[in-house]
C-alpha positions as CSV (number, residue, x, y, z in Angstrom):
1,X,157.8,139.6,148.0
2,X,155.4,136.6,147.9
3,X,154.2,137.7,144.5
4,X,157.8,137.6,143.2
5,X,158.2,134.1,144.7
6,X,155.0,133.0,142.9
7,X,156.3,134.4,139.7
8,X,159.6,132.6,140.1
9,X,157.7,129.3,140.8
10,X,155.6,129.8,137.8
11,X,158.7,130.4,135.6
12,X,160.3,127.2,136.9
13,X,157.1,125.2,136.3
14,X,156.9,126.5,132.7
15,X,160.2,124.6,132.0
16,X,159.5,121.5,134.1
17,X,161.7,118.7,132.6
18,X,159.7,116.0,130.8
19,X,160.9,112.6,129.5
20,X,160.7,111.8,125.7
21,X,157.2,111.2,124.3
22,X,157.7,107.4,124.1
23,X,158.7,107.3,127.8
24,X,155.6,109.2,128.8
25,X,153.4,106.6,127.2
26,X,155.4,103.8,128.7
27,X,155.1,105.2,132.2
28,X,151.3,105.6,131.8
29,X,150.8,102.1,130.5
30,X,153.1,100.6,133.1
31,X,150.8,101.9,135.8
32,X,147.7,100.8,134.0
33,X,146.4,104.3,133.4
34,X,144.2,105.2,130.4
35,X,144.4,108.4,128.5
36,X,141.0,109.4,129.8
37,X,142.1,109.0,133.4
38,X,145.2,111.2,132.9
39,X,143.2,113.8,131.1
40,X,140.6,113.9,133.9
41,X,143.3,114.3,136.5
42,X,144.9,117.2,134.6
43,X,141.6,118.7,133.5
44,X,142.4,118.6,129.8
45,X,141.0,116.7,126.8
46,X,142.0,113.1,126.0
47,X,143.3,114.2,122.6
48,X,145.6,116.7,124.4
49,X,147.3,114.0,126.4
50,X,147.5,111.8,123.3
51,X,149.3,114.7,121.6
52,X,151.8,115.0,124.4
53,X,152.6,111.3,124.2
54,X,152.9,111.4,120.4
55,X,155.3,114.4,120.6
56,X,153.2,116.6,118.4
57,X,152.5,119.1,121.2
58,X,154.0,120.0,124.5
59,X,152.1,120.8,127.7
60,X,152.0,124.4,129.0
61,X,151.6,125.8,132.4
62,X,149.8,125.1,134.7
63,X,149.3,121.6,133.3
64,X,153.0,121.1,132.5
65,X,154.1,121.1,136.2
66,X,151.4,118.7,137.2
67,X,152.1,116.4,134.3
68,X,155.8,116.5,135.1
69,X,155.1,115.6,138.7
70,X,152.9,112.6,137.6
71,X,155.7,111.3,135.3
72,X,158.4,111.8,138.0
73,X,156.4,109.7,140.5
74,X,155.7,107.0,137.9
75,X,159.4,107.0,136.9
76,X,160.3,106.1,140.5
77,X,157.8,103.2,140.5
78,X,158.8,102.0,137.0
79,X,162.4,102.8,136.2
80,X,163.5,102.4,132.6
81,X,165.3,99.2,131.7
82,X,166.9,97.8,128.6
83,X,163.8,95.7,128.1
84,X,161.7,98.8,127.8
85,X,163.7,100.0,124.7
86,X,161.9,99.0,121.5
87,X,164.0,96.5,119.5
88,X,165.5,97.8,116.3
89,X,163.7,96.8,113.1
90,X,166.3,96.5,110.3
91,X,164.0,95.2,107.6
92,X,161.0,97.5,107.4
93,X,160.8,100.4,104.9
94,X,159.5,103.8,105.9
95,X,157.0,103.7,103.1
96,X,155.9,100.6,101.2
97,X,157.5,100.0,97.8
98,X,155.3,100.8,94.8
99,X,154.4,97.3,93.6
100,X,155.8,96.5,90.2
101,X,153.4,95.5,87.4
102,X,152.6,91.9,87.6
103,X,154.1,89.6,84.9
104,X,151.5,87.5,83.2
105,X,152.0,83.8,83.5
106,X,150.2,81.1,81.5
107,X,147.4,79.3,83.4
108,X,145.8,76.0,82.9
109,X,143.2,77.5,80.7
110,X,145.7,79.2,78.4
111,X,144.8,82.6,79.9
112,X,147.4,84.9,81.2
113,X,147.1,85.3,85.0
114,X,148.7,88.2,86.9
115,X,151.0,87.2,89.8
116,X,151.2,90.0,92.3
117,X,154.4,91.0,94.0
118,X,155.1,89.8,97.5
119,X,153.6,91.9,100.3
120,X,156.0,94.3,102.0
121,X,156.9,94.1,105.7
122,X,154.8,95.5,108.4
123,X,154.8,99.2,109.1
124,X,156.8,99.6,112.3
125,X,155.6,101.2,115.5
126,X,156.7,104.8,115.8
127,X,159.6,104.7,118.3
128,X,161.1,107.4,120.4
129,X,162.9,109.8,118.1
130,X,161.5,108.0,115.0
131,X,158.8,110.5,114.2
132,X,159.3,112.3,110.9
133,X,157.7,115.7,110.5
134,X,157.2,117.2,107.0
135,X,155.3,119.9,105.4
136,X,154.6,120.3,101.7
137,X,153.1,123.7,102.0
138,X,154.6,127.2,102.4
139,X,152.2,128.0,105.2
140,X,154.1,125.8,107.6
141,X,157.6,125.6,106.2
142,X,159.7,122.6,107.0
143,X,161.6,119.8,105.4
144,X,161.1,116.1,105.6
145,X,163.8,114.6,107.8
146,X,165.8,111.6,106.9
147,X,164.4,108.3,108.2
148,X,165.8,107.1,111.5
149,X,168.4,104.3,111.6
150,X,165.9,101.7,112.5
151,X,163.7,102.5,109.5
152,X,165.5,102.2,106.2
153,X,164.1,104.1,103.3
154,X,162.7,102.7,100.1
155,X,164.8,103.6,97.1
156,X,162.4,102.5,94.4
157,X,159.2,104.0,95.8
158,X,157.0,105.9,93.4
159,X,157.8,109.6,94.1
160,X,154.1,110.5,93.4
161,X,153.2,108.6,96.6
162,X,156.2,109.4,98.7
163,X,154.1,109.7,101.8
164,X,152.3,106.3,101.5
165,X,148.7,105.3,100.8
166,X,146.9,107.1,103.6
167,X,146.9,109.6,106.5
168,X,145.0,109.5,109.8
169,X,143.9,113.1,110.3
170,X,143.8,114.5,113.8
171,X,143.3,117.9,115.4
172,X,144.3,119.4,118.7
173,X,142.7,122.0,120.9
174,X,144.1,124.8,118.9
175,X,144.1,125.2,115.2
176,X,146.7,122.6,114.4
177,X,145.7,119.6,112.2
178,X,148.1,116.7,111.9
179,X,148.3,113.7,109.5
180,X,149.8,110.5,110.7
181,X,151.2,108.2,108.1
182,X,153.1,105.0,107.9
183,X,156.6,104.5,109.4
184,X,156.1,107.2,112.0
185,X,155.5,109.9,109.4
186,X,153.8,113.0,110.6
187,X,152.6,115.8,108.3
188,X,151.3,119.3,109.2
189,X,147.9,119.7,107.4
190,X,147.2,123.4,106.5
191,X,143.7,122.9,105.2
192,X,141.0,124.9,107.0
193,X,137.9,123.2,105.4
194,X,137.0,119.8,104.0
195,X,137.1,121.0,100.3
196,X,140.6,122.5,101.0
197,X,141.7,119.2,102.6
198,X,140.7,117.2,99.5
199,X,142.5,119.8,97.3
200,X,145.6,119.6,99.5
201,X,145.6,115.8,99.5
202,X,145.6,115.6,95.7
203,X,148.0,118.5,95.0
204,X,150.6,118.4,97.8
205,X,150.2,115.5,100.2
206,X,151.9,112.9,97.9
207,X,149.5,110.2,98.9
208,X,148.3,107.1,97.1
209,X,149.6,103.7,95.9
210,X,150.7,102.3,92.6
211,X,148.7,99.9,90.5
212,X,148.9,96.2,91.3
213,X,148.7,95.2,87.7
214,X,150.2,96.9,84.6
215,X,146.7,97.3,83.1
216,X,145.1,98.5,86.4
217,X,144.7,101.8,88.1
218,X,146.6,103.6,90.9
219,X,144.9,103.5,94.3
220,X,143.3,106.8,95.4
221,X,144.6,108.4,98.6
222,X,142.7,107.5,101.8
223,X,142.1,110.0,104.7
224,X,141.0,108.6,108.0
225,X,139.3,111.3,110.1
226,X,139.4,111.1,113.9
227,X,136.6,112.5,116.1
228,X,138.7,115.7,116.7
229,X,139.2,116.0,112.9
230,X,135.5,115.6,112.3
231,X,134.8,118.5,114.7
232,X,137.5,120.6,113.1
233,X,136.0,120.2,109.6
234,X,132.4,120.6,110.5
235,X,131.3,116.9,110.4
236,X,129.3,115.3,113.1
237,X,131.3,113.0,115.4
238,X,128.5,110.4,115.2
239,X,125.6,109.9,112.9
240,X,122.1,110.3,114.1
241,X,119.8,107.2,114.1
242,X,118.2,108.4,110.8
243,X,121.6,109.1,109.2
244,X,123.0,105.7,110.4
245,X,119.9,104.0,108.9
246,X,120.4,105.8,105.6
247,X,124.2,105.3,105.8
248,X,124.9,108.9,104.8
249,X,124.5,112.6,105.6
250,X,121.2,114.0,104.5
251,X,120.9,116.1,101.3
252,X,121.4,119.8,102.1
253,X,123.9,119.2,104.9
254,X,126.3,122.2,105.1
255,X,129.3,120.0,104.3
256,X,127.6,118.8,101.1
257,X,127.0,122.4,100.1
258,X,130.7,123.3,100.7
259,X,131.8,120.5,98.5
260,X,129.3,121.5,95.8
261,X,130.5,125.1,95.8
262,X,134.0,123.8,95.3
263,X,132.9,121.6,92.4
264,X,133.5,118.3,94.2
265,X,131.1,115.4,93.6
266,X,130.1,112.3,95.6
267,X,129.3,108.9,94.4
268,X,125.8,107.6,94.5
269,X,126.4,106.3,98.0
270,X,126.6,109.9,99.2
271,X,128.6,111.1,102.2
272,X,128.8,108.0,104.5
273,X,131.4,106.2,106.6
274,X,133.4,105.5,103.4
275,X,132.8,108.6,101.3
276,X,134.5,109.1,97.9
277,X,135.0,112.7,96.8
278,X,136.0,113.4,93.2
279,X,136.0,115.5,90.1
280,X,135.8,114.0,86.6
281,X,139.2,112.8,85.4
282,X,141.1,115.2,83.3
283,X,143.6,114.0,80.7
284,X,143.3,110.5,82.0
285,X,144.3,111.6,85.6
286,X,142.0,110.6,88.4
287,X,141.0,113.2,91.0
288,X,139.5,111.2,93.8
289,X,140.0,111.0,97.6
290,X,138.4,108.4,99.9
291,X,137.4,109.2,103.4
292,X,137.2,106.7,106.3
293,X,135.3,107.9,109.4
294,X,135.8,105.4,112.3
295,X,133.3,107.1,114.6
296,X,130.7,106.5,112.0
297,X,131.3,102.8,112.2
298,X,133.5,102.6,109.1
299,X,135.8,100.1,110.9
300,X,133.3,97.3,111.8
301,X,134.5,95.8,115.1
302,X,133.6,92.3,113.7
303,X,136.4,92.6,111.2
304,X,138.6,95.4,112.6
305,X,138.4,94.7,116.3
306,X,139.2,97.7,118.5
307,X,140.9,99.6,115.6
308,X,138.5,102.5,115.9
309,X,139.7,103.2,119.5
310,X,143.4,103.3,118.6
311,X,145.5,106.4,118.8
312,X,146.1,108.1,115.4
313,X,149.7,106.9,115.0
314,X,148.7,103.3,116.0
315,X,145.7,103.4,113.6
316,X,148.0,104.6,110.8
317,X,150.3,101.6,111.5
318,X,147.4,99.1,111.3
319,X,145.7,100.5,108.2
320,X,149.1,101.2,106.6
321,X,150.2,97.6,107.0
322,X,146.9,96.4,105.6
323,X,147.2,98.8,102.7
324,X,150.8,97.6,102.0
325,X,150.0,93.9,102.1
326,X,146.5,93.8,100.7
327,X,145.5,97.1,99.2
328,X,144.3,100.6,100.3
329,X,140.9,99.9,101.9
330,X,138.0,100.7,99.7
331,X,135.3,100.2,102.2
332,X,134.5,97.1,104.4
333,X,136.9,94.2,104.2
334,X,134.4,92.5,102.0
335,X,134.3,95.4,99.5
336,X,138.1,95.5,99.6
337,X,138.3,91.8,98.9
338,X,136.2,92.2,95.9
339,X,138.0,95.3,94.6
340,X,141.3,93.4,95.0
341,X,140.1,90.8,92.5
342,X,139.7,93.5,89.9
343,X,142.9,95.4,90.8
344,X,144.9,92.2,90.3
345,X,143.1,91.0,87.2
346,X,141.8,94.1,85.3
347,X,139.0,93.6,82.8
348,X,140.6,95.6,80.0
349,X,144.0,96.5,78.6
350,X,145.5,98.9,76.0
351,X,145.4,97.5,72.4
352,X,148.2,97.6,69.9
353,X,148.5,100.9,68.1
354,X,146.2,101.3,65.1
355,X,147.2,102.9,61.8
356,X,147.0,106.4,63.4
357,X,149.2,105.4,66.3
358,X,146.4,105.4,68.8
359,X,145.7,102.7,71.4
360,X,142.2,101.6,72.4
361,X,140.7,99.8,75.3
362,X,140.1,96.1,74.7
363,X,139.1,93.0,76.6
364,X,141.9,91.5,78.6
365,X,142.0,87.6,78.3
366,X,141.8,85.8,81.7
367,X,139.6,88.5,83.3
368,X,135.9,88.7,83.9
369,X,135.4,91.5,81.4
370,X,133.9,94.9,82.0
371,X,130.3,94.0,81.6
372,X,128.1,91.8,83.8
373,X,126.8,88.5,82.5
374,X,123.7,86.6,83.5
375,X,124.0,83.6,85.7
376,X,122.3,80.2,85.1
377,X,118.7,80.0,86.6
378,X,119.9,77.3,89.1
379,X,122.7,79.7,90.3
380,X,120.3,82.6,90.8
381,X,119.4,83.4,94.4
382,X,115.8,83.8,95.4
383,X,114.3,87.1,94.2
384,X,116.6,87.3,91.1
385,X,114.9,88.7,87.9
386,X,115.5,85.3,86.2
387,X,113.0,83.8,88.7
388,X,110.3,86.4,88.3
389,X,108.0,83.9,86.6
390,X,107.9,81.5,89.6
391,X,104.7,81.3,91.7
392,X,104.7,83.5,94.7
393,X,106.1,81.9,97.9
394,X,107.5,79.0,95.8
395,X,110.3,77.2,97.6
396,X,112.9,75.8,95.3
397,X,114.4,72.4,96.1
398,X,117.9,71.0,95.4
399,X,116.8,69.9,91.9
400,X,116.0,73.6,91.1
401,X,118.7,75.5,93.0
402,X,122.5,75.2,93.4
403,X,123.1,75.1,97.1
404,X,126.9,75.0,97.7
405,X,127.5,76.2,101.3
406,X,130.0,75.4,104.1
407,X,129.5,72.6,106.6
408,X,127.2,72.9,109.6
409,X,127.0,69.3,110.8
410,X,127.1,67.5,114.1
411,X,126.2,64.1,115.6
412,X,125.9,62.3,118.9
413,X,129.1,61.0,120.5
414,X,129.5,57.2,120.5
415,X,130.0,55.3,123.7
416,X,133.7,55.0,123.0
417,X,134.0,58.7,122.4
418,X,132.2,59.5,125.6
419,X,134.9,57.6,127.5
420,X,137.6,60.0,126.2
421,X,138.3,63.0,128.3
422,X,138.5,65.8,125.8
423,X,137.1,67.3,122.6
424,X,139.7,69.0,120.5
425,X,138.9,71.5,117.7
426,X,141.2,72.1,114.8
427,X,140.7,74.9,112.3
428,X,141.9,75.2,108.7
429,X,143.9,78.4,108.1
430,X,142.4,80.7,105.4
431,X,140.3,77.8,104.2
432,X,138.4,79.7,101.5
433,X,141.6,81.3,100.3
434,X,143.2,77.9,99.9
435,X,140.1,76.7,98.1
436,X,140.3,79.6,95.7
437,X,143.9,78.7,94.8
438,X,143.9,76.8,91.5
439,X,140.1,77.0,91.1
440,X,139.1,76.9,87.4
441,X,136.1,79.2,87.0
442,X,134.1,80.7,84.2
443,X,135.3,84.0,82.8
444,X,133.6,86.5,80.5
445,X,131.0,84.5,78.6
446,X,127.5,83.4,79.8
447,X,126.9,79.7,80.7
448,X,125.6,77.3,78.1
449,X,122.8,74.8,78.8
450,X,123.4,71.2,77.8
451,X,121.3,68.0,78.3
452,X,122.7,64.6,79.2
453,X,126.3,65.7,79.1
454,X,129.3,63.6,79.8
455,X,130.8,64.9,83.0
456,X,134.0,66.9,82.5
457,X,135.9,67.7,85.7
458,X,137.8,70.5,83.9
459,X,134.7,72.3,82.8
460,X,133.3,74.9,85.4
461,X,129.6,75.0,85.8
462,X,126.5,73.5,87.6
463,X,125.4,69.9,87.0
464,X,122.1,68.3,87.8
465,X,123.0,64.8,88.9
466,X,121.9,62.1,91.4
467,X,124.6,61.4,93.9
468,X,122.5,59.5,96.4
469,X,124.1,56.2,95.4
470,X,127.6,57.3,96.7
471,X,128.2,55.1,99.8
472,X,130.8,56.4,102.2
473,X,131.2,53.0,103.8
474,X,132.9,51.8,100.6
475,X,135.1,54.4,98.9
476,X,138.4,54.8,97.1
477,X,141.1,56.3,99.4
478,X,144.1,56.9,97.2
479,X,144.0,53.9,94.9
480,X,142.6,51.4,97.4
481,X,139.0,50.6,98.3
482,X,138.4,51.2,102.0
483,X,135.5,50.4,104.4
484,X,134.6,53.2,106.8
485,X,131.9,54.0,109.3
486,X,129.7,56.1,107.1
487,X,127.4,57.1,109.9
488,X,130.2,58.9,111.6
489,X,131.1,61.0,108.6
490,X,129.1,63.9,107.1
491,X,128.2,63.6,103.4
492,X,130.5,65.6,101.2
493,X,127.5,66.6,99.0
494,X,125.4,68.7,101.4
495,X,126.3,71.4,103.9
496,X,124.1,69.7,106.5
497,X,126.1,66.5,106.0
498,X,123.0,64.5,105.2
499,X,123.0,62.1,102.4
500,X,121.3,63.5,99.2
501,X,117.9,61.9,98.5
502,X,117.8,62.4,94.7
503,X,119.0,64.6,91.8
504,X,120.4,68.0,92.8
505,X,122.5,70.8,91.4
506,X,126.2,70.7,92.2
507,X,129.2,72.7,91.2
508,X,131.9,70.9,89.3
509,X,134.3,70.2,92.3
510,X,131.5,68.4,94.2
511,X,130.7,66.1,91.2
512,X,134.4,65.5,90.6
513,X,134.8,64.3,94.2
514,X,132.1,61.7,93.7
515,X,134.2,60.4,90.8
516,X,137.3,60.5,92.9
517,X,135.6,58.3,95.5
518,X,135.1,55.7,92.8
519,X,131.5,56.2,91.7
520,X,130.0,56.8,88.3
521,X,128.0,60.0,87.6
522,X,125.4,60.6,84.9
523,X,124.2,64.3,84.8
524,X,120.8,64.9,83.4
525,X,121.7,68.5,82.4
526,X,124.2,71.2,83.1
527,X,125.1,74.9,82.7
528,X,128.8,75.0,81.7
529,X,131.3,77.7,80.7
530,X,133.8,77.1,78.0
531,X,135.7,80.3,78.6
532,X,137.5,79.5,81.8
533,X,140.7,80.2,83.8
534,X,142.2,80.5,87.2
535,X,141.0,84.0,87.9
536,X,141.6,83.9,91.6
537,X,145.1,82.6,91.7
538,X,146.7,86.1,92.0
539,X,144.2,87.1,94.5
540,X,145.0,84.1,96.7
541,X,148.7,84.6,96.4
542,X,148.6,88.2,97.6
543,X,146.3,87.4,100.5
544,X,148.3,84.3,101.4
545,X,151.5,86.4,101.5
546,X,149.7,89.0,103.6
547,X,148.5,86.3,106.1
548,X,151.8,84.5,106.4
549,X,153.8,87.8,106.8
550,X,151.4,89.0,109.5
551,X,151.7,85.7,111.3
552,X,155.4,86.0,111.2
553,X,155.1,89.5,112.8
554,X,153.3,87.7,115.6
555,X,156.1,85.2,116.0
556,X,154.7,82.3,114.1
557,X,156.9,81.4,111.1
558,X,156.4,79.0,108.2
559,X,159.4,76.8,108.8
560,X,158.6,75.7,112.4
561,X,158.4,72.1,113.3
562,X,155.2,71.0,114.9
563,X,156.1,71.3,118.6
564,X,157.6,74.7,117.9
565,X,154.5,75.8,116.0
566,X,152.2,74.9,118.8
567,X,154.5,76.7,121.3
568,X,154.6,79.8,119.0
569,X,150.8,79.8,118.7
570,X,150.4,80.0,122.5
571,X,149.4,83.6,123.1
572,X,150.5,84.8,119.7
573,X,147.8,87.5,119.5
574,X,149.1,89.3,122.6
575,X,152.6,89.7,121.2
576,X,151.4,92.6,119.0
577,X,147.7,93.4,119.4
578,X,147.9,95.8,116.4
579,X,149.2,93.2,114.1
580,X,146.5,90.8,115.4
581,X,143.9,93.4,114.1
582,X,145.6,93.3,110.7
583,X,145.4,89.5,110.8
584,X,141.7,89.5,111.5
585,X,141.1,92.0,108.7
586,X,143.0,89.9,106.2
587,X,141.0,86.8,107.1
588,X,137.7,88.8,106.8
589,X,138.9,90.1,103.4
590,X,139.1,86.5,102.1
591,X,135.7,85.4,103.4
592,X,134.0,88.7,102.7
593,X,135.4,88.9,99.2
594,X,134.1,85.5,98.3
595,X,130.7,86.3,99.9
596,X,130.4,89.5,97.8
597,X,130.5,87.5,94.6
598,X,126.8,86.7,95.4
599,X,125.7,89.9,97.2
600,X,122.0,89.9,97.8
601,X,119.5,92.7,97.7
602,X,119.4,95.0,100.7
603,X,116.5,97.3,101.5
604,X,115.9,100.4,99.4
605,X,112.4,99.4,98.5
606,X,113.5,96.4,96.5
607,X,110.9,93.8,95.6
608,X,111.5,90.2,94.4
609,X,111.9,89.9,90.7
610,X,113.5,93.4,90.4
611,X,117.3,93.8,89.8
612,X,119.4,95.3,92.6
613,X,122.6,97.3,92.2
614,X,125.1,94.5,92.7
615,X,123.8,92.7,89.6
616,X,125.4,95.5,87.5
617,X,128.9,94.5,88.5
618,X,131.0,92.1,86.4
619,X,132.2,90.6,89.7
620,X,128.6,89.5,90.7
621,X,129.4,85.9,90.0
622,X,127.5,83.3,92.2
623,X,129.0,80.5,90.1
624,X,132.6,81.5,91.3
625,X,131.4,81.7,94.9
626,X,129.8,78.3,94.6
627,X,133.0,76.7,93.1
628,X,135.2,78.1,95.9
629,X,132.8,77.0,98.7
630,X,132.4,73.6,97.0
631,X,136.2,73.2,96.9
632,X,136.5,74.2,100.6
633,X,133.9,71.7,101.7
634,X,135.4,68.9,99.6
635,X,138.9,69.7,100.9
636,X,137.6,69.5,104.4
637,X,135.9,66.1,103.7
638,X,139.0,64.7,102.0
639,X,141.1,65.4,105.0
640,X,138.6,63.9,107.4
641,X,138.3,60.8,105.2
642,X,142.0,60.2,105.0
643,X,142.4,60.6,108.8
644,X,139.5,58.2,109.4
645,X,141.0,55.6,107.0
646,X,144.4,55.8,108.6
647,X,143.5,56.1,112.3
648,X,139.9,55.2,112.8
649,X,139.1,58.7,114.2
650,X,136.0,60.5,113.1
651,X,134.8,64.1,113.6
652,X,131.9,64.7,116.0
653,X,131.1,68.2,114.6
654,X,132.2,70.3,111.7
655,X,131.5,74.0,111.2
656,X,132.8,75.5,108.0
657,X,136.6,75.1,108.5
658,X,136.6,73.8,112.0
659,X,136.4,70.1,112.9
660,X,136.0,68.6,116.5
661,X,137.4,65.2,117.5
662,X,137.2,63.2,120.8
663,X,140.7,62.6,122.2
664,X,142.5,61.3,125.2
665,X,144.5,64.5,125.6
666,X,143.9,68.3,125.1
667,X,146.4,68.8,122.4
668,X,145.9,68.5,118.6
669,X,148.8,66.0,118.8
670,X,146.3,63.7,120.5
671,X,144.2,63.8,117.3
672,X,146.8,64.0,114.6
673,X,149.6,61.4,114.7
674,X,153.1,62.7,114.0
675,X,156.2,60.5,113.7
676,X,159.8,61.3,114.6
677,X,160.3,63.0,111.2
678,X,157.5,65.4,111.8
679,X,155.2,63.7,109.2
680,X,151.6,62.9,109.6
681,X,148.9,61.1,107.6
682,X,149.2,62.0,103.9
683,X,146.3,64.0,102.6
684,X,145.0,64.7,106.1
685,X,145.2,67.6,108.5
686,X,148.6,69.0,109.1
687,X,149.6,71.6,111.7
688,X,151.2,74.7,110.4
689,X,150.7,78.4,109.6
690,X,150.3,78.1,105.8
691,X,146.8,78.4,104.3
692,X,145.2,74.9,104.1
693,X,147.1,73.7,107.1
694,X,145.5,73.7,110.6
695,X,145.9,75.3,114.0
696,X,144.4,74.5,117.4
697,X,141.0,76.0,117.7
698,X,140.2,75.1,121.3
699,X,139.7,72.2,123.7
700,X,136.8,71.4,126.1
701,X,136.1,68.3,128.2
702,X,133.7,65.6,127.2
703,X,131.7,66.3,130.4
704,X,131.3,69.9,129.1
705,X,129.8,68.6,125.9
706,X,127.4,66.3,127.6
707,X,126.3,69.1,130.0
708,X,125.7,71.4,127.0
709,X,123.6,68.9,125.2
710,X,121.7,67.8,128.3
711,X,120.9,71.5,129.1
712,X,119.7,72.4,125.6
713,X,118.1,69.1,124.7
714,X,119.4,68.9,121.2
715,X,122.4,68.1,119.1
716,X,124.2,71.4,119.1
717,X,127.2,71.9,116.8
718,X,130.0,71.8,119.3
719,X,132.4,73.2,116.8
720,X,130.7,76.6,117.2
721,X,131.5,76.7,121.0
722,X,134.8,74.7,121.2
723,X,137.0,77.8,121.4
724,X,135.5,79.5,124.5
725,X,133.1,76.9,125.8
726,X,130.3,79.5,126.1
727,X,126.9,78.9,124.6
728,X,124.7,82.0,124.4
729,X,120.9,82.2,124.0
730,X,121.5,83.8,120.6
731,X,123.6,80.8,119.5
732,X,121.3,78.1,120.6
733,X,118.1,79.7,119.2
734,X,116.4,80.5,122.5
């Protein structure tokens, strides 16, 4: 009889009632339990518990009874409330709209400039009942359900890419492989091998994204492989030390042999964290799939935070939002930032039909062209082939090398500043993006050398000129000459803030600022570019929209008055940690994209004087990088100058886009004066979310600053530590 009772108990346990998947996750998180802790208690894998919470699998006996018991106990401790129900999102499409081709608009240089469409809304979190399952294969029949009520569909999406730009591929303990897409989409993946997965992606998955410009190319589909997916498809979960150093799997690896037998090819970078698998295009149609492998450090924590540790559905939301607002990732955020420039401003276009009716590829005005061009000798970094004739170990000075970099300047506090209680840091939003907006840069022709030219502020290039005579104690502010404490301001002409000692090479914006301050300039020589335009305008606009839209998701809107803005910024990153990851990635895309314009040689047996791979890109343009950084530094100095002229307040430290001021209170409002109409000093810092405006970076006490400098015995740049107040041995050079 006891055996019958045991059988009955087992039968009841096999049908133990469970709450919906979203409630399971809520209860676990409410008690502060991790997936690993629950998995250890139930003696299952972490991915198994994740699958139960995502609703893609259901627990079976004997784990089901134990899991139900756990959830029942948690439900008594944390009963569901109205506040626990996710709010409805009535404005977010299930899949992002296929961006329409940009409409060329005339620029200041009479070159058409593409203006990208506004970025779509964030991909919503998958809510209870909002998961959509689909199958595009006959092996697992099924149909794609209609989108839930809180996720309106997109009516004008490209049907070729109905399932969005990417999938996060995961596998469970059995043979099931699942792809997580945007808007809660879930697809059953029938592929049993990596070559089959690539084939399925191109033929049946309906993945990808439309071109960002009418003359550009569609984005290739992206597959993100979790650790479980790597195991399922025969890939190592982690690279060995040797493989990590090489950045790829070794030749002869079994996966490479599989791909080769299926006639798939890899790019020269091989099979690394961001592998590209392709076949030659047929009939003008690309056949390429990109892989992203987070466990191989594809998602650098310096730019993607903890994205690699997210659950598959959450990671799909993060990467899907980034793909919709910026573009489908092509590698690191720096690589993606550079690729975005080309995607928005393609080098070629289709010509008018010839007498036979055929169209041909031709240069597209306003672009950088499809061939690399040489930089000027002064623009070349050390080791460039143009400098191969220099003596070994020769150190170029400012009269030989263009050195436009961001600020790293600090000074001692004055006695009056020491009497104030606080140091307040303010940080410029997306400073390099704002500097790129409206920047006139050289386009597709090499620079021309001229001697004793008349300075032309509209002509991009590098100028050898002596600016040591510019005296910041007597400058034009607006249209009035003003006297300032020059010792309390950094020089606008050097990144160290020191006054130049003689002739030096400067980008056009730097020389133009000397003229703006009321001083004459007489260049000795220059390298200038007649073919010019506002190449980065469309790039800035897309990234600006992505940044502002993501800040809005975090509760910080553009139309807030100053007190409301400061209140909204308090703890904004904790409102949606996943969108905070997207925000950091967008900011890194701006900085990294500008930095990639002058990518240096990296390993591989390279020797000074030899070319390196980046030089073969049309987007290897150190002159454009110099112009943007010059504008960013000048914009920063202009704001500090206007604030000093109006209020007598001077910065004590500046690091790139962050300035630190002594103040009587801890708020930025104790530095920046605002009147009843919410207006501040014209041309100075202004609080707000838009690029070019500023936010509160951090506040420390003056006593903290004196203790730091007393301990380290040097004038440290306090702007580097104002956010957290922590000074590490790595930071101070110990």
